[in-house]
N, C-alpha and C positions, 0 to 999 in steps of 0.2 A: 504494500500500500504506500503510495507516494506521500500521504499525509504523515506517515509514521515518523520520519526524520525531524521535521520542524516541530511537531507536537511533542515528541520525546525530549528534544532539547529545551523547549519552552517549559515543560514540566520540571526538568532538572534545574533550570535557572530559578523558577519559582520556589523550588525546594531549598535552594541555596539561600534565598532571601529569608525563608522561614527559619532556617538553621541560624542565620545571623541574628534574627530577632530573639530566638530562643536563648542564644548565648549571652546576649547583652541586655535584654529587657526582662525575660521571664526567669532565667537562672538566678539572678540576684535576689528575686523574691523568695526563693526557696532556701537561701543561705541562713543557717541558725544564728541566733543573736550572741551566743557565747559557747564556750567549751564545757560548761558545767553539766553534770549528769541530768539535772532536771530540765535542761533545755535540749537534750539530745533528740534528734528528729525521729519520726515514726514512719509507718507504712506510707509509701508513695510520696514522701516529702520531696524527693528529687524528680517530680513529674516533668519538669522542664527538660531534664536530661533525656527522658524517654521520648519526648516529642522531638528533640533534636536528633536522636538516633534514628527515629522513623523518617525524619526529613532526609537524613543521609541515605537511608535505604531508598527513598524516593528519587534522590539524585542518581543512584546506581540503576534503578529500574527504568528511569527515564532514558538513560543512555542505552540500556538494553532495547527499549522500544525504538530509539533513534537508529540503532544498528540493525533493526528488523530481526533481532534475536540471534544474529550471527556471532559465532565464537570470537571472531576477531574484534568485536565490540564488547561482547559480554564479559570476556576474560579480563581485559584491562579495566572495565567498569567496576568489577568486583574488587580488583586490586586498589583502584582509586577509593572505593568505599571504605576499605580497611584502613588505608592511610588517612582518610578523612576522620574516621573515628579516633585515631591516634592524635590527630591535630586537634580534635574537639576536646580531648582530655587536657591537652596543653593549654588551650584557650580557656577552659573552665578553671584551670589552676591559676591563670593570670587574672581572672575576675574582671574582664572588661565591662564597662558600664557607660551608658549615654548614647546620644544620637551619633556622635562622631565614630564611636566604636562600632555601632551597628552598620553605618554606611561603609566604614573601612572593611569590615568582615564581608559584607554583601558584595561590594565591588571586587575585593580580592578573590572571594570564592567564585564569582562569576568569571573573573579573568582566568582562573585556573581551569574552570569548566570549559571556557572558550578555547584555550590553548589545547586542552586535552582533546576536545572534539575536532579541532582543526587538524591535529596530527592524525587522528583516526580517519578523517575524511581524506587527507592526503594519501595515506597508506591504502585507502579503500578505492582510490580512483581506478577506473577501468576494470574493477573486479566484479564478477556477477554478484548480485545482491538479493537472491531469492530469500524470502522470509523463512526463518526457522519457527514454524508454528508451535512446536512443542515448547520452546523457550519463551515465546511471547505469551502463551497460555499460562505457563508457570509463573511468569512475572505478574500476570493479572491475578492469579490465585494468591500470591504473596501480598500484593497490594490490597486485595479484597479482605483478607484476614486482618491486616493492619488497620483497615478502616474502622472495624469494630473496636479494636484495641484503643485507637486514638479517640474515638467518639466516647468510649466508656471510661477513660482514665479519670481517676477521682482521688480526692482526699476525704477523710472522714467528715470534715465540715463542708468541703466543696464551696466555700464562701469566696474564694479568690476569683474575681471576674476574669483575670488574665488566664486562668486555667480553662475556663469555658471558651475564651477566644482562641487560645492555642489548640485546644482539642478540636474545635469546630474547623479551624483553618487547615490543620494537618489532615483531618479526616476527609474534608472536602477535596483537597488536592489528591489524596490517595484514591478517592472515588473516580475522579477524572482519569487518573493513571490506570486504574484497573479496567475501566471501560475502554479506554484508548488502546491498551495492550490487547484486550480481547478482540476488538474490532480489527486491529492490525494482524491478528492471528487468523482471521477469517479467510477462507479460500477466495472469496470475492466480496466486493463492497457493493451490495445491492441496496436498493432503496428501503427494502424491508429491514435489513440489518442496521442501516443508519438510523431509521426511525426507532427501532428497538433500542439502540444505543442511547439515543436521546431520552427516550422514556425511562430507561434504566437509570441514567444519570440523575434525572430529576427525582425519581422515586427514592434513590439512595441518599441524595442530598437532604431530602425531607426526612428520611429515616435517621440520618445523623443528627439533625436538629431535635427530633423526638427523643433520641437516646439521651442527649444532653439535658432535655427538659425533665426527664425522670429523676427523682431524688436519688442521691448516692445510696448504694446498697441495694437498689431495686432495679438495676440496669441489665441484669443478665438476660432476661427473656427478650427485651427489645434488641440487645446485641445479637442474640441468636437469630432473631428474625431478620436483622439487617444483613448479617453475613450469609444467611441462607438465600435471601433474595439476590444479593450481589453475586455470590459464587454460582448460583444456578443461572443467572443472567449471563455470566461469563461463558458458561458452557454453551448456552444457546447461541451466543454471538460467535464463538470461536470454532465450534464443531461443524462438521459438514452437514449440509441439508440435501440429502439425496432426493431427487425429484423436485427440488425447490422449496422444501419445507422441512422443519426439524423432525427428527425421529423421537417422538415424545417418550417412548418407553426408556430410551437411553437417558433422557433428562430427568425422568422420574427417579432413576437410580442416582443421578447427580444430586437431586434434592435430598435424598436420604444421606448421602455422603456429606453434603454441605451442612445439613442440620446437626449432625452429631460429631463429625470429624474435627472441626476446629476446637470445640469444647474439650474433647478428650485430649487432643494434642496440647492445648494450652494448659490443661490441668497437669499433664505429665511433665511438661517443661518447667512449669512453675514450681512443682514439687522438687524437681531436680536442682533448680537454682536455689531453693531453700537449703539444700544439703551441700551445695558447692558455693564458695564465697565469691561468685562472679561479680555480683552487684557491689559487694563490700570492697572488692579489689578496685573497681572503677572509682568508687567513692574515695578511697584512700589515695589513688593516683591523682585525683583532681584536687586533693588537699581539703576535702570537705569533712565535716564531722560524721562519725559513724552513726548508723541507725541504732536506736535503742535496742538493747538485748531482748526485750519483750516482743519486738516486732521483727520483720524480715526485710532485708534489702534485696528486693527482687526487681530485675530489669524486665518489666513487662514488654518493652520493645523487642528484646531478644526472644522472649517467649513467643511473641506474635510472629517474628521472623521465622523461627523454627517451625511453628505450627503452619505458617503459610507454605513453607517448603514441603512439609508433609502433605498438605492439600494439593500442591503442584504434582507430587508423585501420583496422587489418586486421580486427578482430573486432566492431566496434560500428557498422558501416554498416547502413543500412536493409535491404538485401537479406539480410544475415546475420541480422537479427532476424526474418526470415520475412515481411516485407511489402514491397510496392513503393511507391516515393514516390508520394503522392497517393491510394493505396488506403486504404480504411477500416481502422482498427486494432481 
């Protein structure tokens, strides 16, 4: 799809701006007032870090879409994402604050993204660029699970208006990314698929708003509904339509997988991170106060990423895309 490259790069650039805002505007709001035990932070205190990490994933996935899922784009994009996370830790440790810092990080990040994309475009010149539908569908699945994670991120009080703003903005960007990646994975861009993509985008953006409107502690069912609709829509968009219409029995199975799969995978990864000090390690590297021993330092962004990769394995295989390995596409 010819639209994939500009849309993917635009999404990546928007994600860079979100990351810069998260580092300089939202992160300072989460910093504790002092090192005393009674002021030690609790669950999800560092919500801004999770939103930034999801923005970095969006940068990577946007590049995957821009490269139409080809390994020569996807591989370097994943490496860039890893390096960006390392840079994020260093930026977090430096504690930048203010409009100047926001502009500096946004412009610098977009410059890095621009140089990176320019190099890949130069290396890609004259090379066949057929889309890797499996990679694009997998990117849509990862973004789809992260939509619900970003929309549902919360604190026990949930009184911070910036938390709502950040969750809404990040989830909305991921919705556009998920739908765009799924449409790029489609074998053809028909009027029906474009109309479905537009309707799915609007429905999921409304769903994001509804999830944020539900009080903290009661968002699980709306989140399940959100990721079920989005992931099922991804399969309808990305999979083949033999005879010009979807094979609904296949999508019925996708509904069942989308309904339970992310919840089970998120639960497993969250429990694993409670046992492994992954979140605590990032907190220490960034020079932030540790989480209270009565609570857990869980990176919900990492849990969402791993759950999304698991859903990609379920929904982005060649049989699911309507073709057999070795058969003509």
